[in-house]
FIDO-306174 format. One record per residue (C-alpha): residue number from 1; residue in three letters; x, y, z. Coordinates in nm, 3 decimals, decimal comma, always signed. Layout:
BEGIN
@k->NUM	r->Ala	c1->X	c2->Y	c3->Z .
...
# end
This chain:
BEGIN
@k->1	r->Met	c1->+5,141	c2->+2,521	c3->+6,803 .
@k->2	r->Pro	c1->+4,775	c2->+2,608	c3->+6,737 .
@k->3	r->Val	c1->+4,530	c2->+2,320	c3->+6,724 .
@k->4	r->Asp	c1->+4,280	c2->+2,299	c3->+6,439 .
@k->5	r->Thr	c1->+3,947	c2->+2,320	c3->+6,620 .
@k->6	r->Ser	c1->+3,725	c2->+2,343	c3->+6,313 .
@k->7	r->Ala	c1->+3,633	c2->+1,974	c3->+6,352 .
@k->8	r->Asn	c1->+3,526	c2->+2,034	c3->+6,714 .
@k->9	r->Leu	c1->+3,196	c2->+2,208	c3->+6,657 .
@k->10	r->Ile	c1->+2,876	c2->+2,126	c3->+6,841 .
@k->11	r->Val	c1->+2,607	c2->+2,091	c3->+6,579 .
@k->12	r->Gly	c1->+2,339	c2->+2,352	c3->+6,642 .
@k->13	r->Leu	c1->+2,522	c2->+2,505	c3->+6,941 .
@k->14	r->Asp	c1->+2,385	c2->+2,855	c3->+6,882 .
@k->15	r->Ala	c1->+2,031	c2->+2,716	c3->+6,850 .
@k->16	r->Leu	c1->+2,070	c2->+2,522	c3->+7,178 .
@k->17	r->Ile	c1->+2,203	c2->+2,833	c3->+7,354 .
@k->18	r->Thr	c1->+1,912	c2->+3,040	c3->+7,221 .
@k->19	r->Ala	c1->+1,658	c2->+2,775	c3->+7,327 .
@k->20	r->Gln	c1->+1,801	c2->+2,771	c3->+7,681 .
@k->21	r->Ala	c1->+1,824	c2->+3,150	c3->+7,710 .
@k->22	r->Gly	c1->+1,606	c2->+3,281	c3->+7,987 .
@k->23	r->Lys	c1->+1,495	c2->+2,937	c3->+8,102 .
@k->24	r->Gly	c1->+1,766	c2->+2,865	c3->+8,356 .
@k->25	r->Pro	c1->+1,779	c2->+2,551	c3->+8,567 .
@k->26	r->Gln	c1->+1,508	c2->+2,452	c3->+8,812 .
@k->27	r->Pro	c1->+1,576	c2->+2,601	c3->+9,159 .
@k->28	r->Val	c1->+1,630	c2->+2,255	c3->+9,311 .
@k->29	r->Glu	c1->+1,901	c2->+2,388	c3->+9,545 .
@k->30	r->His	c1->+1,635	c2->+2,599	c3->+9,721 .
@k->31	r->Trp	c1->+1,374	c2->+2,326	c3->+9,759 .
@k->32	r->Asn	c1->+1,372	c2->+2,138	c3->+10,089 .
@k->33	r->Pro	c1->+1,099	c2->+1,873	c3->+10,056 .
@k->34	r->Pro	c1->+1,063	c2->+1,566	c3->+10,278 .
@k->35	r->Tyr	c1->+1,258	c2->+1,254	c3->+10,186 .
@k->36	r->Cys	c1->+1,027	c2->+0,997	c3->+10,025 .
@k->37	r->Gly	c1->+1,264	c2->+0,701	c3->+9,983 .
@k->38	r->Asp	c1->+1,404	c2->+0,490	c3->+9,702 .
@k->39	r->Ile	c1->+1,185	c2->+0,389	c3->+9,407 .
@k->40	r->Gly	c1->+1,455	c2->+0,207	c3->+9,209 .
@k->41	r->Leu	c1->+1,608	c2->+0,483	c3->+8,994 .
@k->42	r->Arg	c1->+1,971	c2->+0,443	c3->+8,887 .
@k->43	r->Ile	c1->+2,208	c2->+0,611	c3->+8,641 .
@k->44	r->Arg	c1->+2,471	c2->+0,376	c3->+8,500 .
@k->45	r->Ala	c1->+2,826	c2->+0,493	c3->+8,432 .
@k->46	r->Asp	c1->+2,742	c2->+0,503	c3->+8,058 .
@k->47	r->Gly	c1->+2,464	c2->+0,759	c3->+8,123 .
@k->48	r->Val	c1->+2,169	c2->+0,520	c3->+8,084 .
@k->49	r->Trp	c1->+1,886	c2->+0,586	c3->+8,329 .
@k->50	r->Leu	c1->+1,714	c2->+0,280	c3->+8,476 .
@k->51	r->Tyr	c1->+1,390	c2->+0,233	c3->+8,662 .
@k->52	r->Arg	c1->+1,394	c2->-0,097	c3->+8,852 .
@k->53	r->Asp	c1->+1,674	c2->-0,223	c3->+8,626 .
@k->54	r->Ser	c1->+1,487	c2->-0,140	c3->+8,302 .
@k->55	r->Pro	c1->+1,625	c2->+0,136	c3->+8,077 .
@k->56	r->Ile	c1->+1,414	c2->+0,450	c3->+8,049 .
@k->57	r->Ala	c1->+1,383	c2->+0,476	c3->+7,672 .
@k->58	r->Arg	c1->+1,208	c2->+0,814	c3->+7,647 .
@k->59	r->Pro	c1->+1,472	c2->+1,091	c3->+7,610 .
@k->60	r->Thr	c1->+1,221	c2->+1,361	c3->+7,711 .
@k->61	r->Leu	c1->+1,155	c2->+1,180	c3->+8,040 .
@k->62	r->Val	c1->+1,528	c2->+1,146	c3->+8,108 .
@k->63	r->Lys	c1->+1,574	c2->+1,520	c3->+8,037 .
@k->64	r->Leu	c1->+1,286	c2->+1,601	c3->+8,272 .
@k->65	r->Phe	c1->+1,434	c2->+1,388	c3->+8,549 .
@k->66	r->Ala	c1->+1,780	c2->+1,538	c3->+8,490 .
@k->67	r->Ser	c1->+1,635	c2->+1,888	c3->+8,523 .
@k->68	r->Val	c1->+1,529	c2->+1,817	c3->+8,884 .
@k->69	r->Leu	c1->+1,835	c2->+1,612	c3->+8,983 .
@k->70	r->Arg	c1->+2,067	c2->+1,737	c3->+9,253 .
@k->71	r->Arg	c1->+2,356	c2->+1,610	c3->+9,459 .
@k->72	r->Asp	c1->+2,342	c2->+1,696	c3->+9,826 .
@k->73	r->Ala	c1->+2,627	c2->+1,759	c3->+10,067 .
@k->74	r->Asp	c1->+2,601	c2->+1,393	c3->+10,178 .
@k->75	r->Gly	c1->+2,725	c2->+1,295	c3->+9,828 .
@k->76	r->Arg	c1->+2,396	c2->+1,126	c3->+9,735 .
@k->77	r->His	c1->+2,183	c2->+1,215	c3->+9,433 .
@k->78	r->Tyr	c1->+1,812	c2->+1,290	c3->+9,450 .
@k->79	r->Leu	c1->+1,523	c2->+1,382	c3->+9,224 .
@k->80	r->Val	c1->+1,375	c2->+1,686	c3->+9,393 .
@k->81	r->Thr	c1->+1,043	c2->+1,864	c3->+9,348 .
@k->82	r->Pro	c1->+0,893	c2->+2,122	c3->+9,582 .
@k->83	r->Val	c1->+0,702	c2->+1,840	c3->+9,758 .
@k->84	r->Glu	c1->+0,922	c2->+1,527	c3->+9,745 .
@k->85	r->Lys	c1->+1,280	c2->+1,400	c3->+9,735 .
@k->86	r->Ile	c1->+1,371	c2->+1,049	c3->+9,614 .
@k->87	r->Asp	c1->+1,697	c2->+0,859	c3->+9,582 .
@k->88	r->Val	c1->+1,881	c2->+0,810	c3->+9,255 .
@k->89	r->Ala	c1->+2,176	c2->+0,569	c3->+9,261 .
@k->90	r->Val	c1->+2,458	c2->+0,699	c3->+9,041 .
@k->91	r->Asp	c1->+2,740	c2->+0,468	c3->+8,933 .
@k->92	r->Asp	c1->+2,985	c2->+0,749	c3->+8,844 .
@k->93	r->Ala	c1->+2,863	c2->+1,091	c3->+8,731 .
@k->94	r->Pro	c1->+2,495	c2->+1,156	c3->+8,659 .
@k->95	r->Leu	c1->+2,568	c2->+1,331	c3->+8,328 .
@k->96	r->Leu	c1->+2,806	c2->+1,281	c3->+8,037 .
@k->97	r->Ala	c1->+2,977	c2->+1,556	c3->+7,839 .
@k->98	r->Val	c1->+2,934	c2->+1,419	c3->+7,487 .
@k->99	r->Glu	c1->+3,037	c2->+1,709	c3->+7,260 .
@k->100	r->Met	c1->+3,284	c2->+1,993	c3->+7,287 .
@k->101	r->Glu	c1->+3,346	c2->+2,310	c3->+7,093 .
@k->102	r->Val	c1->+3,669	c2->+2,507	c3->+7,126 .
@k->103	r->Arg	c1->+3,657	c2->+2,882	c3->+7,073 .
@k->104	r->Gly	c1->+3,975	c2->+3,086	c3->+7,072 .
@k->105	r->Asn	c1->+4,309	c2->+2,965	c3->+7,204 .
@k->106	r->Gly	c1->+4,557	c2->+3,020	c3->+7,484 .
@k->107	r->Val	c1->+4,431	c2->+3,223	c3->+7,780 .
@k->108	r->Ala	c1->+4,131	c2->+3,338	c3->+7,571 .
@k->109	r->Gln	c1->+4,024	c2->+2,980	c3->+7,493 .
@k->110	r->Arg	c1->+3,669	c2->+2,869	c3->+7,582 .
@k->111	r->Leu	c1->+3,573	c2->+2,504	c3->+7,604 .
@k->112	r->Ile	c1->+3,198	c2->+2,464	c3->+7,559 .
@k->113	r->Phe	c1->+3,038	c2->+2,127	c3->+7,629 .
@k->114	r->Arg	c1->+2,703	c2->+1,966	c3->+7,553 .
@k->115	r->Thr	c1->+2,583	c2->+1,697	c3->+7,790 .
@k->116	r->Asn	c1->+2,380	c2->+1,389	c3->+7,706 .
@k->117	r->Val	c1->+2,069	c2->+1,580	c3->+7,824 .
@k->118	r->Asp	c1->+2,152	c2->+1,892	c3->+7,616 .
@k->119	r->Asn	c1->+2,292	c2->+2,115	c3->+7,892 .
@k->120	r->Ile	c1->+2,534	c2->+2,366	c3->+7,739 .
@k->121	r->Val	c1->+2,818	c2->+2,449	c3->+7,977 .
@k->122	r->Ala	c1->+3,130	c2->+2,658	c3->+7,920 .
@k->123	r->Ala	c1->+3,416	c2->+2,552	c3->+8,145 .
@k->124	r->Gly	c1->+3,545	c2->+2,836	c3->+8,358 .
@k->125	r->Pro	c1->+3,549	c2->+2,963	c3->+8,716 .
@k->126	r->Asp	c1->+3,179	c2->+2,884	c3->+8,772 .
@k->127	r->His	c1->+3,199	c2->+2,550	c3->+8,589 .
@k->128	r->Pro	c1->+3,544	c2->+2,409	c3->+8,668 .
@k->129	r->Leu	c1->+3,708	c2->+2,107	c3->+8,515 .
@k->130	r->Arg	c1->+3,861	c2->+1,853	c3->+8,750 .
@k->131	r->Phe	c1->+4,079	c2->+1,559	c3->+8,665 .
@k->132	r->Ala	c1->+4,072	c2->+1,240	c3->+8,871 .
@k->133	r->Thr	c1->+4,298	c2->+0,940	c3->+8,841 .
@k->134	r->Glu	c1->+4,115	c2->+0,618	c3->+8,762 .
@k->135	r->Pro	c1->+4,210	c2->+0,375	c3->+9,040 .
@k->136	r->Asp	c1->+4,225	c2->+0,059	c3->+8,828 .
@k->137	r->Thr	c1->+4,423	c2->+0,195	c3->+8,533 .
@k->138	r->Gly	c1->+4,582	c2->+0,519	c3->+8,653 .
@k->139	r->Gly	c1->+4,417	c2->+0,686	c3->+8,352 .
@k->140	r->Leu	c1->+4,278	c2->+1,037	c3->+8,342 .
@k->141	r->Lys	c1->+3,907	c2->+1,091	c3->+8,419 .
@k->142	r->Pro	c1->+3,792	c2->+1,447	c3->+8,350 .
@k->143	r->Tyr	c1->+3,475	c2->+1,594	c3->+8,501 .
@k->144	r->Leu	c1->+3,290	c2->+1,921	c3->+8,443 .
@k->145	r->Leu	c1->+3,077	c2->+2,089	c3->+8,709 .
@k->146	r->Val	c1->+2,739	c2->+2,148	c3->+8,544 .
@k->147	r->Arg	c1->+2,533	c2->+2,303	c3->+8,826 .
@k->148	r->Gly	c1->+2,517	c2->+2,286	c3->+9,203 .
@k->149	r->Arg	c1->+2,723	c2->+1,978	c3->+9,287 .
@k->150	r->Leu	c1->+2,627	c2->+1,790	c3->+8,966 .
@k->151	r->Glu	c1->+2,911	c2->+1,683	c3->+8,743 .
@k->152	r->Ala	c1->+2,936	c2->+1,543	c3->+8,394 .
@k->153	r->Leu	c1->+3,197	c2->+1,282	c3->+8,315 .
@k->154	r->Ile	c1->+3,373	c2->+1,390	c3->+7,997 .
@k->155	r->Thr	c1->+3,362	c2->+1,099	c3->+7,751 .
@k->156	r->Arg	c1->+3,678	c2->+0,917	c3->+7,650 .
@k->157	r->Ala	c1->+3,677	c2->+1,061	c3->+7,295 .
@k->158	r->Leu	c1->+3,660	c2->+1,415	c3->+7,436 .
@k->159	r->Cys	c1->+3,929	c2->+1,329	c3->+7,689 .
@k->160	r->Tyr	c1->+4,167	c2->+1,265	c3->+7,398 .
@k->161	r->Asp	c1->+4,068	c2->+1,603	c3->+7,252 .
@k->162	r->Leu	c1->+4,140	c2->+1,771	c3->+7,587 .
@k->163	r->Val	c1->+4,483	c2->+1,611	c3->+7,612 .
@k->164	r->Glu	c1->+4,558	c2->+1,734	c3->+7,259 .
@k->165	r->Leu	c1->+4,464	c2->+2,089	c3->+7,367 .
@k->166	r->Ala	c1->+4,671	c2->+2,078	c3->+7,687 .
@k->167	r->Ala	c1->+4,944	c2->+2,337	c3->+7,723 .
@k->168	r->Glu	c1->+5,243	c2->+2,362	c3->+7,955 .
@k->169	r->Glu	c1->+5,227	c2->+2,664	c3->+8,184 .
@k->170	r->Lys	c1->+5,543	c2->+2,767	c3->+8,364 .
@k->171	r->Gly	c1->+5,513	c2->+2,679	c3->+8,732 .
@k->172	r->Arg	c1->+5,169	c2->+2,522	c3->+8,684 .
@k->173	r->Gly	c1->+5,241	c2->+2,214	c3->+8,474 .
@k->174	r->Leu	c1->+5,028	c2->+2,072	c3->+8,197 .
@k->175	r->Gly	c1->+4,667	c2->+2,187	c3->+8,179 .
@k->176	r->Leu	c1->+4,387	c2->+2,358	c3->+7,992 .
@k->177	r->Trp	c1->+4,264	c2->+2,714	c3->+7,966 .
@k->178	r->Ser	c1->+3,895	c2->+2,790	c3->+7,953 .
@k->179	r->Gly	c1->+3,705	c2->+3,103	c3->+8,049 .
@k->180	r->Gly	c1->+4,023	c2->+3,271	c3->+8,174 .
@k->181	r->Thr	c1->+4,095	c2->+2,987	c3->+8,420 .
@k->182	r->Phe	c1->+4,378	c2->+2,736	c3->+8,404 .
@k->183	r->Phe	c1->+4,286	c2->+2,378	c3->+8,495 .
@k->184	r->Pro	c1->+4,590	c2->+2,156	c3->+8,568 .
@k->185	r->Leu	c1->+4,565	c2->+1,799	c3->+8,444 .
@k->186	r->Ser	c1->+4,726	c2->+1,656	c3->+8,756 .
@k->187	r->Gln	c1->+4,613	c2->+1,693	c3->+9,115 .
@k->188	r->Glu	c1->+4,969	c2->+1,708	c3->+9,257 .
# end
């Protein structure tokens, strides 16, 4: 049964895509600066950035910081410039997927997300979805790989939309199609 996706439109998606065209992310994966320590930066599970326990209220500053954020192989998050690398404590995921647009359906379906810092990411082989089980409740926690090792936690409202879009695939179980890739909802 087809799902009505007309309500799932990211406002200004084409304008955001055009604005990002040609810019690309900062090459933080190629920078190897010296470690400079911890200055008290933290990202709460609700996506709020803090400096020494005070919220950073300037969205442009948060977007700037997010543009030079990376997660290293050690699992820790850092702000990275060509000359320094500082710790950022992250309670869950550093980004939130806050809007989703669905284009097409079935195998041809594309799920396009906007993060809380205006990254536009289409789920697919280069940007996979993964589904974790929340330890306390057993509930579903979906994540989207944004770049490098950085993930966005997909918000609860969008999680309900994803479950509504889920389809049963013979031999693969319940999951979602996006970008020609099937993402199973369970990790079994």
